Every structure is written in structure tokens, then in C-alpha cells.
C-alpha positions in Angstrom: 3.0 -21.9 -14.4 4.9 -21.3 -17.6 3.7 -19.1 -20.5 3.1 -22.0 -22.9 0.8 -23.7 -20.4 -1.2 -20.5 -19.8 -1.5 -19.8 -23.6 -2.7 -23.3 -24.2 -5.3 -23.0 -21.4 -6.4 -19.6 -22.7 -6.7 -21.0 -26.2 -8.9 -23.8 -24.9 -11.1 -21.2 -23.3 -11.4 -19.3 -26.5 -12.2 -22.4 -28.4 -14.9 -23.3 -25.9 -16.4 -19.8 -25.9 -16.4 -19.4 -29.7 -17.2 -23.1 -30.3 -14.3 -23.5 -32.7 -11.9 -26.3 -32.1 -9.6 -25.0 -34.9 -9.2 -21.5 -33.5 -5.6 -20.4 -33.0 -5.0 -17.4 -30.9 -1.8 -15.2 -30.9 -0.7 -12.3 -28.8 -2.1 -9.9 -31.4 -5.5 -11.6 -31.6 -8.3 -9.1 -30.8 -12.0 -8.6 -31.4 -11.1 -7.3 -34.8 -9.9 -10.9 -35.7 -12.7 -12.9 -34.4 -16.2 -12.1 -35.8 -18.2 -13.3 -32.8 -16.0 -11.5 -30.2 -18.6 -9.1 -28.9 -19.2 -7.7 -25.4 -21.1 -10.8 -24.3 -18.2 -13.0 -25.5 -15.8 -10.8 -23.6 -17.7 -11.3 -20.4 -17.8 -15.0 -21.0 -14.0 -15.0 -21.6 -13.3 -13.1 -18.5 -15.5 -15.3 -16.3 -14.0 -18.5 -17.7 -10.4 -17.2 -17.3 -11.1 -16.0 -13.7 -12.5 -19.4 -12.9 -9.8 -21.5 -14.6 -6.9 -19.6 -13.1 -8.6 -18.8 -9.8 -8.0 -15.0 -10.2 -10.2 -11.9 -10.2 -10.0 -8.9 -12.5 -11.4 -5.5 -11.6 -13.3 -3.3 -14.0 -10.4 -1.0 -14.7 -8.2 -3.9 -15.7 -10.8 -5.4 -17.9 -11.4 -2.1 -19.7 -7.6 -1.9 -20.6 -7.6 -5.3 -22.3 -7.2 -4.8 -26.1 -5.9 -8.2 -27.3 -4.8 -11.7 -26.2 -1.4 -10.4 -25.3 -2.8 -7.9 -22.8 -5.0 -10.7 -21.3 -2.0 -13.0 -20.9 0.1 -10.3 -19.3 -2.7 -9.6 -16.8 -3.1 -13.3 -16.0 0.6 -13.6 -15.3 0.5 -10.5 -13.1 -2.3 -12.0 -11.1 -0.8 -15.4 -10.8 2.6 -14.0 -9.7 0.9 -11.8 -7.1 -1.0 -14.8 -5.8 2.1 -17.0 -5.6 4.0 -14.3 -3.8 1.3 -13.6 -1.3 
């Protein structure tokens, strides 16, 4: 799975959660950039990402996520771990 594909998939998730088809996310995108990104939206994002990528995050990992870049890095870490298992 390449980075462009993962970013596109995550962007689709963000667009769905925030109900905004024009939303463009970048590595630096954080709750400071999206008005509706609150704790409930964060939970919805995590659940959707786990489902779409067939991965699971633990609480400690989730607490360290500060922006889209952190989230993408964690997704890749989980995907690579699963592929190497």
C-alpha cells in the first residue's frame, strides 16, 4: 500500500466524518484547522480508520496523535507490522 493511496483513503474518511467533499487534508492538518474536529469526531475518525485499514490502535497510540501526519505514520506502522507478520 503506497502513501498516496493511504492519504486518499484517509482524506475520504475525513470528508465523510466532517461531511465536506471539498476538504483537503495535509500532514499538518490538526484539530486547530478543522472547526468541527472535537473529541467525538476524533473517535469517529479512529473507528473509521481502524475499520477501513483493518488495524487497531491502542489508547496510548491514540493519545499521541496530534495531526494527520502522526495518524498516517501510525497507519503505515500498523500496516507494515501486519504485512510482516
